[in-house]
C-alpha positions, -999 to +999 in steps of 0.1 A: -135+453+613-144+460+646-181+457+653-183+495+664-166+506+633-190+487+613-218+504+629-206+538+627-205+533+587-239+516+584-251+546+605-231+572+589-233+556+553-251+586+536-227+613+552-195+591+547-208+586+508-212+624+501-180+633+519-158+611+500-168+633+471-154+662+485-117+648+476-109+654+439-071+646+441-063+616+423-027+613+430-027+583+450-049+565+424-028+574+394+007+565+416-008+529+423-022+524+383+011+533+372+027+501+387-005+481+367-011+470+332-039+482+311-070+463+320-053+447+350-078+432+377-078+454+411-096+445+443-107+477+459-107+465+493-128+484+518-143+507+487-166+529+508-182+548+485-171+535+455-153+568+441-121+551+435-138+519+418-156+546+396-123+561+386-105+527+380-132+514+358-134+548+337-096+539+332-102+506+318-097+484+348-111+454+359-125+461+395-141+442+424-152+464+447-161+453+484-167+469+518-175+457+556-206+477+559-236+469+543-248+505+541-215+516+521-219+486+496-256+495+490-248+532+481-215+522+460-235+497+443-260+522+433-232+547+421-214+520+403-244+504+390-227+469+398-230+447+429-205+454+456-197+426+478-203+428+517-172+416+529-150+421+562-112+421+556-107+389+574-131+370+552-108+374+519-100+340+509-090+346+471-060+332+458-039+345+426-068+367+414-057+399+416-030+422+399-036+450+423-050+455+460-062+489+464-066+496+504-069+532+509-076+546+543-097+512+548-076+484+565-064+509+590-099+503+609-087+469+624-062+459+652-024+459+647-027+420+653-054+415+624-034+433+602-005+408+607-031+382+601-044+399+569-013+406+551-009+367+542-044+367+529-036+401+506-006+383+493-025+352+486-051+370+467-026+387+446-009+374+414+029+374+414+043+407+409+008+419+420+007+457+436-007+464+470-014+501+477-021+506+519-025+541+537-029+546+572-032+579+594+002+589+604+012+583+642+022+555+665-008+549+687-040+529+682-077+534+696-112+547+690-121+580+677-157+578+686-169+546+674-144+540+647-114+519+655-078+532+641-044+519+638-019+543+632+014+540+614+046+558+613+077+549+593+092+525+619+062+509+629+051+499+592+087+487+585+085+466+615+049+451+605+059+443+574+095+429+580+084+394+585+062+393+549+093+383+525+071+385+497+066+420+500+090+447+486+083+482+490+085+500+458+074+537+471+064+550+506+054+586+515+034+610+536+007+633+525-018+656+541-055+654+550-074+656+515-106+663+532-115+701+530-125+720+561-114+691+583-085+691+609-051+688+595-035+653+597-010+632+580-011+599+560+015+574+556+011+554+521+030+526+508+029+504+473+043+471+478+050+445+451+045+409+458+071+384+449+057+348+451 
């Protein structure tokens, strides 16, 4: 993740933590879980507050939460009552370990070229028939919004990005609206991918 993006989340950790809990919608999480067997192992990749990790744990799943921000990891660890590993996306080096990877509004903070390097690592970290959930702010331009870097996605751009990864099969893809009450309206592109090894 871009250094200034990590700096932002470290500096604003408490606010980001609190803001996460203004979202009460769980449709995307439930959609992701519907592709997994009970008790499956999940990597919450860029877990932020730990809100989604807690939801998965309460549903009986085996969850490994990680985040690139030390500040967010500290708060998430306190909330979850378990260690949250400080790990940047490019440091993922697990192999055949997870049934699912949940990367909600997280990997969008790295550059497009680095996403092309990250997807093979995510594929390797998944077991055969594993499921990957990703979401990005909708659009076709990249850049900084304040200190945070964003890579935006639309349908065409996403299709082009994953076309080089023959192990990935799109299960479902769609668009949903901003979930943060009181914020300006914007849209998200999400996809659920199956890994065929």
